[in-house]
C-alpha positions as CSV (number, residue, x, y, z in Angstrom):
1,M,110.8,125.7,83.3
2,I,113.4,123.4,85.5
3,G,116.7,123.5,83.7
4,A,119.2,124.8,86.3
5,P,122.8,124.1,84.2
6,R,125.1,122.2,85.8
7,S,127.9,125.4,86.5
8,F,125.9,126.6,89.1
9,R,126.8,123.9,91.4
10,Y,130.5,125.0,90.6
11,I,129.7,128.7,91.3
12,H,128.1,127.6,94.2
13,E,131.1,125.3,95.9
14,R,133.4,128.0,94.8
15,Q,131.9,130.2,96.9
16,K,131.9,128.1,100.0
17,V,135.4,127.2,100.2
18,E,136.1,129.6,102.9
19,N,133.8,127.8,105.2
20,R,135.5,124.5,105.1
21,R,139.0,123.2,106.4
22,F,142.1,122.5,104.4
23,V,144.8,120.2,105.6
24,S,148.4,119.5,103.1
25,Y,148.6,115.9,101.7
26,R,152.3,115.3,100.0
27,G,152.3,119.4,98.8
28,I,148.9,119.2,97.9
29,C,146.2,121.1,99.7
30,V,142.9,118.8,100.3
31,Q,139.8,120.7,101.2
32,I,138.1,118.7,103.9
33,R,134.0,119.6,104.0
34,I,133.9,118.4,107.6
35,V,130.4,116.0,108.0
36,L,129.5,114.8,111.4
37,F,127.5,112.2,112.9
38,E,127.3,111.0,116.1
39,D,128.3,107.3,116.1
40,Y,127.7,104.6,119.1
41,T,131.4,106.0,120.3
42,G,130.5,109.8,120.7
43,A,133.3,110.0,117.7
44,Y,133.1,112.4,114.6
45,L,133.1,111.2,111.2
46,M,134.9,113.3,108.3
47,R,133.6,112.7,105.1
48,Q,134.5,114.6,101.2
49,R,137.8,115.7,100.4
50,K,138.4,117.3,97.4
51,L,141.8,118.7,95.6
52,V,141.8,122.5,95.3
53,G,145.8,123.1,94.5
54,P,149.5,123.8,96.2
55,L,149.2,125.1,99.6
56,P,152.4,126.7,100.7
57,M,152.1,125.0,104.2
58,A,150.7,122.4,105.8
59,L,147.4,123.1,108.3
60,D,147.5,119.6,109.5
61,S,146.8,120.6,112.9
62,Q,143.1,122.5,112.2
63,V,142.1,118.6,112.1
64,H,142.8,117.9,115.4
65,P,139.9,119.9,117.2
66,F,137.2,117.8,115.3
67,L,138.6,114.5,117.6
68,D,135.7,113.9,120.1
69,E,136.7,112.6,123.7
70,G,135.2,109.1,121.8
71,F,138.6,107.9,121.3
72,S,141.5,107.2,123.2
73,E,144.4,108.9,124.1
74,R,146.7,106.3,121.8
75,Q,143.9,107.2,119.2
76,K,144.5,110.4,119.1
77,S,148.3,110.7,119.5
78,I,148.6,108.3,116.4
79,F,146.0,110.3,114.6
80,G,148.8,113.6,115.2
81,N,151.2,111.4,113.5
82,V,149.8,110.3,110.2
83,S,148.7,111.9,106.9
84,A,145.2,113.5,107.0
85,Q,144.7,110.8,104.6
86,R,145.3,108.2,106.6
87,R,143.8,110.2,109.5
88,Y,140.4,109.9,107.4
89,K,140.3,106.2,106.6
90,I,140.8,105.5,110.4
91,I,138.2,107.3,111.5
92,S,136.2,106.2,108.5
93,K,136.6,102.1,109.2
94,M,136.0,102.7,112.9
95,A,132.9,104.2,112.5
96,N,131.4,101.9,109.6
97,K,132.4,99.1,111.8
98,K,130.8,100.2,114.7
99,Q,127.9,101.1,112.6
100,K,127.5,97.8,110.8
101,K,127.9,95.9,114.7
102,A,125.0,97.9,115.7
103,R,122.5,97.4,112.5
104,R,123.1,94.0,113.1
105,A,122.4,93.9,116.9
106,Q,118.9,96.3,115.5
107,Q,118.4,93.0,113.4
108,D,118.8,90.7,115.6
109,T,116.3,92.3,118.0
110,A,113.7,93.4,115.1
111,S,111.3,90.5,115.4
112,D,111.1,91.9,119.2
113,T,110.2,95.4,118.7
114,P,109.3,96.1,114.7
115,L,109.6,99.9,114.1
116,S,109.4,99.4,110.7
117,S,106.2,100.5,108.5
118,Q,108.4,100.9,105.3
119,A,106.4,102.5,102.5
120,S,109.1,101.1,99.2
121,F,108.9,97.3,98.6
122,P,108.8,94.9,95.8
123,Q,105.6,94.9,93.7
124,E,104.5,92.5,90.6
125,D,106.2,94.2,87.4
126,K,102.4,94.5,85.7
127,L,101.3,97.4,88.7
128,G,103.6,100.0,86.7
129,G,105.3,100.0,83.5
130,L,104.8,101.3,79.7
131,L,101.2,102.6,78.6
132,V,99.9,99.6,76.3
133,T,98.5,100.6,73.4
134,N,98.2,99.4,70.3
135,E,101.5,100.8,68.9
136,L,103.0,99.7,71.4
137,E,103.7,96.2,70.3
138,K,104.2,97.1,67.0
139,A,106.9,99.9,68.2
140,L,108.3,97.4,70.7
141,E,109.0,94.6,67.1
142,E,110.1,97.4,64.5
143,C,112.6,98.8,67.3
144,Q,113.9,94.9,68.0
145,K,113.8,94.0,63.8
146,N,115.6,97.3,63.0
147,V,118.0,96.6,66.1
148,A,118.5,93.2,64.7
149,R,118.8,94.2,60.4
150,I,121.3,96.9,61.2
151,S,123.5,94.7,63.5
152,R,123.6,91.8,60.9
153,D,124.6,94.5,58.0
154,C,127.3,95.7,59.6
155,R,128.7,92.7,61.2
156,Q,128.8,91.6,57.0
157,K,130.5,94.8,56.1
158,N,132.5,94.5,59.2
159,R,132.0,98.5,60.3
160,K,130.6,99.8,63.5
161,F,127.1,101.5,63.1
162,R,126.8,105.5,62.2
163,D,123.8,106.9,62.8
164,I,123.3,109.1,59.6
165,E,120.2,110.6,60.7
166,F,121.7,112.0,63.7
167,D,125.4,112.4,63.0
168,L,127.4,113.7,65.4
169,E,130.4,114.5,63.6
170,T,129.8,115.1,60.2
171,D,126.1,116.9,61.1
172,F,127.8,118.3,64.4
173,Q,125.8,122.2,64.5
174,R,122.5,120.8,63.6
175,C,122.8,117.7,66.3
176,L,124.1,120.1,69.0
177,H,122.0,123.1,68.6
178,G,119.0,122.8,65.9
179,L,118.0,126.6,65.2
180,S,119.0,127.5,68.7
181,Q,122.0,130.0,69.3
182,P,125.1,127.7,69.6
183,C,125.7,127.9,73.0
184,Y,128.0,124.4,74.0
185,S,131.6,123.7,72.6
186,P,132.5,120.0,73.3
187,S,135.8,119.2,72.4
188,D,136.0,115.9,70.5
189,V,133.5,113.0,69.5
190,Q,134.2,109.5,70.7
191,R,132.5,106.0,70.4
192,V,132.2,104.1,74.2
193,T,134.7,101.8,73.5
194,Q,137.1,104.6,73.1
195,I,135.7,106.0,76.3
196,F,136.0,103.2,78.5
197,D,137.9,100.1,78.6
198,M,135.1,97.8,79.3
199,P,132.0,99.4,78.2
200,S,128.8,98.0,79.5
201,F,125.2,99.5,79.0
202,F,124.1,97.8,82.6
203,I,126.4,97.3,85.3
204,D,124.2,95.9,88.3
205,G,120.6,97.5,86.3
206,A,119.5,101.4,86.4
207,D,120.3,103.0,89.8
208,S,119.0,106.6,90.8
209,N,122.8,106.9,92.1
210,D,124.2,106.2,88.7
211,I,123.3,109.5,87.1
212,A,125.0,112.8,87.0
213,Q,123.9,115.7,85.0
214,G,126.3,117.4,82.2
215,A,127.0,120.9,80.6
216,I,123.1,121.4,79.3
217,G,120.1,122.4,81.3
218,D,118.7,118.9,81.2
219,C,117.9,118.2,85.2
220,W,114.4,117.9,84.7
221,F,114.9,114.8,82.0
222,V,118.0,113.7,84.3
223,S,116.0,113.8,86.8
224,A,113.4,111.6,85.6
225,L,116.2,109.3,84.9
226,A,117.1,108.9,88.3
227,T,113.3,108.6,90.0
228,M,112.6,105.8,87.5
229,A,115.5,103.9,88.5
230,S,114.2,104.0,91.6
231,A,111.5,101.5,90.1
232,K,113.3,98.4,89.9
233,G,112.9,97.1,85.7
234,L,111.2,100.2,84.6
235,V,114.3,101.9,82.4
236,E,114.6,98.3,81.3
237,K,111.3,98.3,79.5
238,F,111.9,100.9,77.5
239,C,115.2,101.0,76.8
240,V,114.2,97.6,73.8
241,A,117.3,96.4,71.7
242,R,120.9,96.9,71.3
243,D,124.4,95.2,70.2
244,E,127.0,97.1,71.6
245,Q,129.8,95.5,70.0
246,V,128.4,97.0,66.9
247,G,127.4,99.9,68.4
248,V,123.6,100.5,68.2
249,Y,120.7,101.1,70.5
250,G,116.9,101.2,70.1
251,F,114.7,102.6,72.5
252,I,111.0,103.6,72.3
253,F,109.3,107.2,74.0
254,F,105.7,108.2,73.9
255,R,105.2,111.3,71.6
256,D,101.8,112.9,71.8
257,T,99.4,109.9,71.2
258,A,102.1,107.0,70.1
259,W,104.7,105.1,70.7
260,V,108.2,105.9,68.6
261,V,111.5,104.1,67.6
262,V,114.4,105.8,68.2
263,I,117.5,103.9,66.8
264,I,121.3,105.7,67.9
265,D,125.0,105.0,67.4
266,D,127.2,104.8,70.4
267,L,129.1,108.4,69.1
268,L,129.1,111.1,72.2
269,F,130.0,114.3,72.8
270,T,133.2,114.7,74.9
271,S,134.9,118.0,76.9
272,I,138.7,116.8,76.6
273,P,140.1,117.9,73.5
274,K,142.8,115.5,71.6
275,F,146.3,115.8,72.9
276,E,147.7,117.6,69.5
277,E,145.2,120.5,70.6
278,L,146.8,120.8,74.2
279,R,149.7,124.0,74.8
280,I,152.6,123.5,75.4
281,E,152.4,124.0,79.4
282,E,149.4,121.4,79.5
283,R,150.9,118.8,77.4
284,A,154.2,118.8,79.7
285,L,152.1,117.9,82.9
286,Y,151.4,114.8,81.1
287,H,155.4,114.8,79.9
288,D,154.3,115.2,76.5
289,D,153.2,111.4,76.2
290,K,150.1,111.1,74.1
291,D,149.3,107.4,75.4
292,T,149.5,108.9,79.1
293,Y,147.6,111.9,78.1
294,N,144.6,109.7,76.6
295,Q,145.1,106.9,79.0
296,S,144.5,109.1,82.2
297,A,142.7,112.1,80.8
298,R,140.1,110.7,77.8
299,K,139.4,107.1,79.5
300,H,136.8,107.6,81.9
301,G,133.3,108.6,82.2
302,N,134.0,112.3,83.6
303,S,135.5,113.3,79.9
304,L,131.6,112.8,78.8
305,Y,130.3,116.4,78.2
306,F,126.6,115.6,79.1
307,A,125.2,113.5,81.3
308,R,126.8,110.6,82.4
309,S,126.3,107.6,84.7
310,G,128.4,107.1,88.4
311,T,129.8,104.5,87.7
312,N,132.8,104.1,85.4
313,G,132.1,102.2,82.3
314,E,128.4,102.4,82.4
315,T,126.2,104.0,79.1
316,W,122.8,104.0,79.7
317,V,122.8,107.5,81.1
318,P,124.6,109.1,77.9
319,L,122.5,107.0,75.3
320,I,119.2,107.5,76.7
321,E,120.2,111.4,77.0
322,K,121.2,111.3,73.0
323,A,118.0,108.8,72.3
324,Y,116.0,111.7,73.7
325,A,118.1,114.4,72.1
326,K,117.4,112.8,68.6
327,L,113.5,112.1,69.4
328,H,113.5,116.8,69.8
329,G,115.9,117.5,67.3
330,N,118.9,118.2,69.0
331,Y,120.7,118.3,72.2
332,A,120.0,122.2,72.8
333,A,116.2,121.0,72.6
334,L,116.6,119.4,75.9
335,H,117.1,122.8,77.9
336,G,114.7,123.2,80.4
337,G,111.3,121.3,80.8
338,F,109.6,119.4,83.9
339,T,110.2,116.1,85.4
340,G,106.8,115.0,84.9
341,E,106.8,115.7,81.2
342,A,109.8,113.9,80.7
343,I,108.2,110.4,83.0
344,E,105.4,111.0,80.5
345,D,107.8,110.5,77.5
346,L,109.3,107.7,79.0
347,T,106.5,105.8,80.4
348,G,103.1,107.0,78.6
349,G,102.0,107.9,81.7
350,V,99.6,111.2,82.8
351,T,101.7,114.1,85.3
352,S,99.6,116.2,87.4
353,F,101.3,119.5,89.1
354,I,100.8,119.8,92.9
355,H,101.6,123.1,94.8
356,T,102.5,122.0,98.0
357,K,100.4,125.0,99.4
358,D,97.9,123.6,98.1
359,I,97.6,120.6,100.1
360,L,94.2,120.5,101.8
361,D,95.3,117.5,103.9
362,P,98.9,116.6,104.6
363,D,98.2,113.0,106.5
364,N,95.9,112.4,103.4
365,F,98.6,113.3,100.8
366,W,101.2,111.2,102.6
367,N,99.0,108.2,103.1
368,H,97.2,108.2,99.2
369,E,99.9,109.8,97.5
370,L,103.5,109.5,99.0
371,L,103.3,105.9,100.1
372,L,102.1,104.6,96.8
373,I,105.6,105.1,95.4
374,A,105.6,101.3,96.5
375,K,103.0,100.4,94.3
376,R,105.1,101.7,91.0
377,D,101.8,102.8,90.0
378,R,103.4,106.6,90.5
379,L,106.6,108.1,90.4
380,F,107.2,112.0,91.9
381,G,109.5,114.8,91.6
382,C,109.4,118.4,93.5
383,S,111.1,121.5,92.8
384,F,110.8,125.5,93.7
385,K,111.0,129.0,91.4
386,T,114.5,130.5,90.9
387,L,115.0,132.7,94.2
388,N,115.9,136.1,93.4
389,F,119.3,137.1,94.5
390,L,118.6,141.1,93.3
391,R,118.6,141.9,97.3
392,S,121.0,139.9,98.6
393,G,123.7,140.1,96.1
394,D,124.3,136.1,96.2
395,A,123.7,134.6,92.9
396,S,124.2,131.3,94.6
397,V,121.4,131.8,97.2
398,T,120.0,128.4,98.4
399,V,117.4,126.6,100.7
400,N,119.4,125.3,103.5
401,G,121.7,123.2,100.2
402,L,118.5,123.1,97.8
403,V,119.0,125.1,94.0
404,G,115.8,126.8,92.9
405,G,114.8,126.7,89.4
406,H,115.9,123.4,89.5
407,A,114.5,119.7,89.3
408,Y,114.6,116.7,92.1
409,S,113.5,113.1,92.4
410,V,111.6,111.9,95.3
411,L,112.8,108.1,95.5
412,K,110.9,107.0,98.7
413,A,109.0,107.4,101.3
414,V,109.5,105.7,104.9
415,E,107.8,105.8,107.9
416,Y,109.8,104.5,110.7
417,N,109.4,104.6,114.5
418,G,107.0,107.6,114.3
419,K,108.2,109.9,111.6
420,R,107.7,110.3,108.3
421,F,110.8,110.6,105.9
422,V,111.3,111.3,102.3
423,V,114.3,110.2,100.2
424,L,115.6,112.4,97.4
425,R,118.1,112.6,95.3
426,N,119.9,115.8,93.2
427,P,120.8,115.1,89.8
428,W,123.8,116.6,89.8
429,G,125.0,113.5,92.0
430,Q,126.0,116.2,95.1
431,S,125.2,119.5,96.5
432,E,122.6,117.8,99.2
433,W,119.8,119.1,101.6
434,T,121.9,121.0,104.7
435,G,118.6,121.2,107.1
436,P,117.3,118.7,109.5
437,W,118.3,115.1,108.8
438,S,120.8,116.1,106.3
439,D,123.7,113.6,106.0
440,G,125.8,114.2,109.5
441,S,123.0,116.3,111.2
442,K,122.6,116.4,114.8
443,Q,119.2,114.4,114.2
444,W,121.2,111.3,113.6
445,S,121.7,110.1,116.8
446,R,122.2,106.5,118.1
447,E,118.9,105.4,118.1
448,W,118.5,106.7,114.4
449,L,121.4,105.6,112.8
450,S,119.6,102.4,112.3
451,A,117.0,104.4,110.3
452,L,119.2,104.3,107.2
453,D,119.3,100.4,106.2
454,V,115.2,101.2,106.2
455,L,115.7,104.4,104.2
456,D,118.1,103.0,101.7
457,H,120.7,105.7,102.6
458,E,124.4,106.5,103.2
459,F,125.7,109.7,104.0
460,G,128.2,111.0,101.5
461,N,128.1,114.0,99.0
462,D,126.5,112.1,96.4
463,G,123.5,113.8,95.9
464,Q,120.9,112.0,97.9
465,F,119.6,112.8,101.2
466,V,116.7,112.6,103.7
467,M,114.1,115.0,104.7
468,E,111.5,114.7,107.3
469,Y,108.0,114.8,105.5
470,K,107.2,118.2,107.2
471,D,110.1,119.9,105.8
472,F,109.9,118.5,102.6
473,L,106.3,120.3,102.6
474,A,107.8,123.6,103.9
475,N,110.6,124.1,101.4
476,W,109.5,122.5,98.3
477,E,106.8,124.5,95.9
478,Q,105.9,122.0,93.5
479,I,105.3,118.2,92.8
480,D,105.3,116.6,89.4
481,R,103.1,113.0,90.2
482,T,103.2,111.1,87.1
483,L,100.3,108.2,86.9
484,L,102.0,104.8,85.2
485,F,99.1,102.6,83.7
486,D,99.3,98.7,83.5
487,S,98.2,96.8,80.5
488,S,94.5,96.8,82.4
489,W,94.0,100.2,81.1
490,A,93.2,101.5,77.3
491,M,93.3,104.9,75.5
492,S,91.7,106.9,72.9
493,S,92.1,110.7,71.6
494,Q,91.0,112.8,69.3
495,W,93.4,115.9,68.3
496,L,92.2,119.3,66.1
497,K,93.5,122.3,65.2
498,V,92.0,125.3,66.5
499,T,91.8,128.7,65.3
500,P,91.0,130.6,68.4
501,R,89.1,134.2,68.2
502,S,91.6,137.1,68.0
503,Y,92.1,139.4,70.9
504,P,90.6,141.7,71.6
505,S,87.8,138.7,73.0
506,A,87.0,137.1,76.5
507,W,88.4,134.4,77.8
508,S,85.6,131.8,77.5
509,F,84.7,128.6,76.8
510,G,83.0,127.6,73.2
511,D,86.0,127.4,70.6
512,V,86.4,124.1,70.8
513,S,84.7,121.0,72.6
514,F,84.8,117.3,72.8
515,T,82.6,114.2,73.3
516,I,83.3,110.7,75.3
517,S,81.2,107.8,75.1
518,L,81.6,105.4,77.8
519,P,80.1,101.8,77.4
520,A,80.6,100.6,81.0
521,A,81.6,102.3,84.5
522,S,85.2,103.0,84.7
523,P,87.9,105.4,86.6
524,I,88.9,107.6,84.0
525,V,91.7,110.3,83.4
526,I,91.3,112.9,81.1
527,V,94.2,115.0,79.2
528,L,94.1,118.1,77.6
529,S,97.4,118.4,75.3
530,K,98.9,120.6,73.1
531,L,101.2,119.3,70.4
532,D,104.9,118.6,72.0
533,D,106.6,121.0,70.2
534,R,110.0,121.2,71.3
535,Y,111.6,119.8,68.4
536,F,109.5,122.6,66.4
537,K,109.7,125.0,69.1
538,P,111.9,127.6,66.9
539,I,109.0,127.9,64.3
540,S,105.6,126.3,66.2
541,G,104.0,130.2,66.0
542,S,104.5,133.3,67.7
543,S,102.3,132.9,71.3
544,T,102.1,131.0,74.2
545,W,99.1,128.7,75.3
546,S,97.3,127.9,78.4
547,F,94.4,125.8,78.2
548,D,91.6,124.2,80.8
549,F,88.5,122.2,80.3
550,I,84.5,121.2,82.4
551,V,83.3,118.0,81.8
552,Y,79.2,117.8,82.1
553,R,77.2,114.6,81.5
554,K,75.3,114.9,78.0
555,G,71.6,116.7,78.4
556,E,72.6,118.4,82.2
557,I,73.5,121.6,83.6
558,E,75.8,120.3,86.4
559,P,79.2,119.7,85.8
560,V,81.1,116.8,86.8
561,T,84.6,118.0,87.0
562,S,86.9,120.4,85.9
563,S,90.9,120.2,84.9
564,T,93.4,120.8,87.1
565,G,95.0,124.5,87.2
566,S,97.3,125.5,83.9
567,S,100.1,127.7,83.3
568,F,102.0,128.8,80.3
569,S,104.8,126.5,80.8
570,R,102.5,123.3,81.0
571,R,101.9,121.0,78.0
572,S,99.0,119.5,79.5
573,V,96.0,119.7,81.9
574,N,94.1,117.0,83.3
575,A,91.0,115.2,85.9
576,E,91.0,112.4,87.3
577,I,87.5,110.7,87.9
578,S,85.5,107.8,88.4
579,L,82.0,107.9,85.5
580,E,79.3,105.8,84.6
581,A,78.5,104.9,81.6
582,G,77.2,107.4,79.2
583,D,78.4,110.5,77.1
584,Y,79.6,113.1,78.5
585,V,80.9,116.7,76.8
586,V,84.2,118.4,77.3
587,H,84.5,122.0,76.8
588,V,87.4,123.7,76.4
589,R,88.9,127.3,77.2
590,L,91.8,128.6,75.7
591,D,94.4,131.8,76.8
592,Y,97.5,132.6,74.7
593,E,99.6,135.3,75.2
594,P,101.2,136.8,72.1
595,L,104.8,136.8,71.9
596,G,106.0,139.6,69.5
597,P,108.9,141.9,69.0
598,S,106.5,145.1,70.3
599,P,106.5,145.7,74.0
600,N,102.2,145.9,74.3
601,T,102.0,142.8,72.4
602,S,101.6,140.6,75.8
603,S,99.2,143.8,76.8
604,E,96.8,142.4,74.4
605,R,95.6,140.1,76.5
606,T,95.4,142.0,79.9
607,R,93.3,145.2,78.3
608,S,91.0,141.7,76.7
609,R,90.4,140.7,80.2
610,I,89.6,144.5,81.4
611,Q,87.6,145.0,77.9
612,T,86.1,141.9,79.3
613,E,85.1,142.9,82.8
614,K,84.0,146.5,81.0
615,A,81.6,145.3,79.0
616,K,80.1,142.6,81.6
617,S,79.7,146.1,83.9
618,E,77.7,147.7,81.3
619,S,75.3,145.1,80.2
620,I,73.1,145.7,82.8
621,A,71.8,148.6,81.3
622,S,68.8,148.0,79.4
623,N,69.7,149.3,76.3
624,F,73.2,147.6,76.1
625,N,74.2,146.7,72.6
626,K,74.9,143.4,73.0
627,E,76.0,142.5,69.0
628,V,79.1,145.8,69.3
629,N,80.3,143.9,72.3
630,A,79.7,140.2,71.5
631,E,83.6,139.6,71.3
632,Y,83.9,140.7,74.8
633,L,81.3,138.6,76.6
634,P,81.7,135.7,77.3
635,I,79.0,132.6,76.1
636,P,77.9,131.9,79.9
637,L,78.4,128.2,80.9
638,E,74.5,127.5,81.7
639,V,74.1,128.1,77.7
640,L,77.3,125.5,76.9
641,A,76.5,123.0,79.8
642,G,75.2,119.2,78.6
643,Q,76.0,120.0,74.6
644,D,78.4,119.8,72.4
645,L,79.2,122.8,69.9
646,S,77.4,121.1,66.8
647,E,74.1,121.0,68.8
648,L,74.4,124.6,70.1
649,E,75.5,126.3,66.7
650,T,72.4,123.9,65.1
651,K,70.2,125.3,67.6
652,A,71.5,128.8,67.4
653,A,71.5,129.0,63.6
654,A,67.5,127.5,63.8
655,A,67.0,130.4,66.6
656,T,68.2,133.3,65.1
657,K,65.9,132.3,61.6
658,V,62.9,133.2,63.8
659,L,64.1,136.5,65.2
660,S,62.7,139.4,63.3
661,P,65.8,141.3,61.4
662,D,64.4,144.6,62.7
663,Q,63.6,143.3,66.2
664,T,64.9,145.9,69.2
665,V,65.9,145.9,71.9
666,T,63.8,148.5,74.7
667,K,63.7,146.8,78.1
668,A,65.7,145.3,80.7
669,S,63.7,141.9,80.3
670,S,63.3,142.2,76.4
671,P,66.1,139.8,74.6
672,A,69.1,141.3,72.8
673,Q,69.1,142.5,69.6
674,A,69.8,140.1,66.9
675,N,72.7,140.5,64.9
676,E,72.0,142.1,61.1
677,K,73.7,139.3,59.8
678,E,71.8,136.8,61.1
679,K,71.4,134.6,58.0
680,G,75.1,133.9,58.3
681,E,76.3,135.1,55.3
682,E,79.6,136.3,56.5
683,H,81.4,134.8,59.7
684,S,83.5,136.5,61.8
685,D,87.2,135.6,61.0
686,S,88.1,135.6,64.6
687,G,86.3,132.5,65.9
688,S,86.9,130.7,61.9
689,S,87.7,126.8,61.8
690,A,91.1,125.9,61.3
691,N,90.0,123.7,58.0
692,D,90.9,125.5,55.1
693,D,87.1,124.8,54.0
694,G,85.6,126.3,57.4
695,K,83.5,123.4,57.8
696,E,82.9,121.8,61.2
697,H,84.8,119.3,62.6
698,V,82.9,116.7,63.8
699,V,84.9,113.7,64.0
700,K,84.7,110.3,66.4
701,T,88.0,107.9,67.1
702,P,88.0,104.5,67.9
703,S,89.6,102.9,71.3
704,P,91.8,102.2,72.0
705,S,93.9,105.2,71.1
706,K,95.1,105.0,66.9
707,D,96.7,108.2,65.6
708,N,93.9,109.6,63.5
709,R,94.5,113.0,62.7
710,E,92.8,113.9,59.8
711,E,93.8,117.4,58.2
712,D,90.3,118.2,56.5
713,G,87.8,118.0,59.4
714,W,85.5,115.6,57.4
715,E,83.6,113.1,59.5
716,S,84.8,109.7,60.3
717,E,83.2,107.4,62.8
718,S,84.5,103.9,64.5
719,N,83.8,102.2,67.0
720,A,86.4,100.1,69.7
721,G,87.2,96.7,67.6
722,G,85.6,97.7,64.0
723,D,86.6,98.3,61.3
724,G,88.4,101.9,61.8
725,K,87.8,103.1,57.9
726,V,87.6,106.9,58.0
727,K,84.9,108.8,56.0
728,N,86.4,111.0,53.7
729,D,84.7,112.2,51.2
730,E,85.8,115.6,50.1
731,K,83.3,115.4,46.9
732,D,80.1,115.1,49.7
733,P,79.9,118.0,51.7
734,A,76.7,115.8,53.2
735,N,79.0,113.8,55.1
736,I,80.3,116.0,57.0
737,S,77.6,116.8,59.5
738,K,74.2,115.9,58.1
739,G,70.8,117.7,58.9
740,W,72.8,121.5,59.5
741,P,71.4,124.6,57.8
742,V,73.1,125.9,54.9
743,D,73.7,129.4,56.6
744,V,75.8,127.6,59.4
745,L,77.9,125.7,57.0
746,T,78.2,128.9,55.0
747,Y,81.9,130.5,54.9
748,E,84.2,133.2,53.6
749,D,87.4,132.7,53.3
750,D,89.9,134.6,55.5
751,D,92.2,136.5,55.1
752,D,95.8,135.9,54.2
753,E,97.2,137.2,57.5
754,E,98.6,134.4,59.7
755,E,96.0,133.5,62.4
756,E,96.9,132.2,65.8
757,V,96.4,128.3,65.9
758,I,97.2,125.7,68.1
759,F,96.8,121.9,68.2
760,L,95.1,120.3,70.9
761,G,94.2,116.9,71.7
762,L,92.2,114.7,74.1
763,R,93.5,111.7,75.6
764,V,90.9,109.5,77.5
765,Y,92.2,106.9,80.0
766,S,89.5,104.1,80.7
767,K,89.6,100.3,81.8
768,K,90.4,98.0,78.9
769,N,87.0,96.4,79.5
770,A,85.3,100.2,78.8
771,P,86.9,101.6,76.1
772,A,85.9,105.4,75.1
773,V,85.2,106.5,72.3
774,V,86.3,110.4,71.8
775,G,84.4,113.4,69.2
776,G,85.7,116.7,68.5
777,Q,83.7,119.9,67.4
778,L,84.9,123.3,66.4
779,R,83.0,126.6,66.9
780,H,82.6,128.6,63.5
781,G,82.6,131.5,64.9
782,A,79.2,133.0,63.5
783,A,78.0,135.6,66.0
784,T,74.3,135.5,65.3
785,S,74.0,131.7,66.0
786,F,75.4,132.3,70.1
787,A,73.1,135.7,70.0
788,G,70.5,133.3,69.0
789,L,71.1,131.1,72.2
790,A,71.1,134.0,74.1
791,L,68.2,135.4,72.9
792,T,65.9,132.1,72.9
793,G,67.4,131.0,76.2
794,L,68.6,127.7,74.5
């Protein structure tokens, strides 16, 4: 989970003060971080001034050692007689002039000596953007109509819009914290017209350098905005409608399987208190003048408590963040997350998490992944785990300026003059990489400064920096890669409520399966995900979940593909593959870890794994009782291969009927002893269906996606382009699964004890000419069924 709070930066900066130079300017100590780079004269340029407080004596002389022989003696003498601020301006101006002159000369000769193979260049808008589903046009239309209606109504009443569903003033605590413990304390709530004299949603469009993180640990979301802003026109696509004068803004976000409309007003949390709330000594700083205080302290973007734009007067960053907070219930819900998942919510894309140490061929990853940023069909972020500071005792420890547990944006990949560069950005807006090719590093010699134009990069502590590709792979642990879909793609989905076998039990496939019918050959992306529970996470259950899947062609025993690795903090796993027309089966394996007050709760999962290995080892004995140890034994994949759970349980139930009730096992080659309750009169609670009636969930859904989530589990069938009607006849159980043996459908009610459940969805993205149909099946948990499979070898 990524979410380094912005306050960490200030701790880090304070602890580096002793490593910086100080000069005096008009009685104020000016902290200067010396960033050196060699320009064409050999001179050095000083950057980044920062006021830190009064200083009793001038330290101007400390700047002189940084003047190189590239400046004339006359220039040096002039520098000795001017203030530090004036000296900085002179040096900057001279260096910039020489840079521009050299760049013009480089451009004049570029046609003769082409050095660049730039990876970022404009593409057609249709190549990447928002996922097109049946709901997209409806959501866009609904959003535009709602904004227009609210605008018209407010103008008639001569009122600005106030969102009573998410009112930061009258419903302060719910909008700020929800069910979380209070941890944020903004000072006030103001409209953007009170914060800025001339506010504008966009000023020259969205730009990655426009973004700065606020007080909350949502660097993952801010980083996603910066990444998306690097793709021209992408941010504007989900900012659907607005009336800035009235103060109403409409956005769309992708949640689970559908586009959701979010309407907000322009009230924002601020960090600067009202004049009347100041202490006497604080008022004295402003000569006890309220107008002076309001104009100088409360009238700019720095007064915002949460995220803000780096361009004063620009409002798109804090307003999108507010809309995202409303989508998830409150601002506190945005603490901690992953950049890729935020991009999924903003675009409807699909994110894969790539460990850099798992990349087999770095050249292949460069050519077929990072360079494709230019095509605008994928976006990237990166991070590494928080560093352990217990040994060093330094809580602000970094990796050459990079902060652990914090999300960074990947803006561009460029190959220039034989070297591979990656341009990145810290959403804090400062605190950059300090290793090779960092701003002002020795690598930026005269011959390489021309690369700055190609990289679209300027030196300065603005959060953007350059890394060489080899350093990129060496320093980042994880890369978030999000695929974007254009209008040539379609999505189908199916969601089920799943109750896994309770611990102790084997970690095994067999609790849930999905089927995919593909009418034509197509590249597809299969995504298995749980519900986005960020809104209701405090009440979403007592366990954290992990899952993976494996795909078979119907009737075949060799798997086609399997999902990427999973972890307990992830929302989804996926697989990308090209498939021929046909029917496929997806088997899912669930893993969960109870989160309870007992110190032994989390060890139940580990104990089950150990017990499984014990049972597997003991099963070599010819008289091993599989009946007693059934819950500890995983279901072999060769049993599940090529068949969905409805087929398997039907066969298993029939198989158990032919077994003699008193059959025993005496030899290693003999089949295992059948369960005494083989007729299915009682089914185990641990593997029961999530439905109250206990009947198996056999569902097919149309493609493209529609939000069909049957709560009661009756069968539904529809095809793409069909009528989409759902059969839902509770009076006729035969509609569930005709031809099933009665004993398989028999079910005994569960106890009142709360069960662990998870809502799982399978989304299938395919080309529009090959819309998939997705079905889902649940295991009934009858031990006899799977014992029958083992006995008969079906």
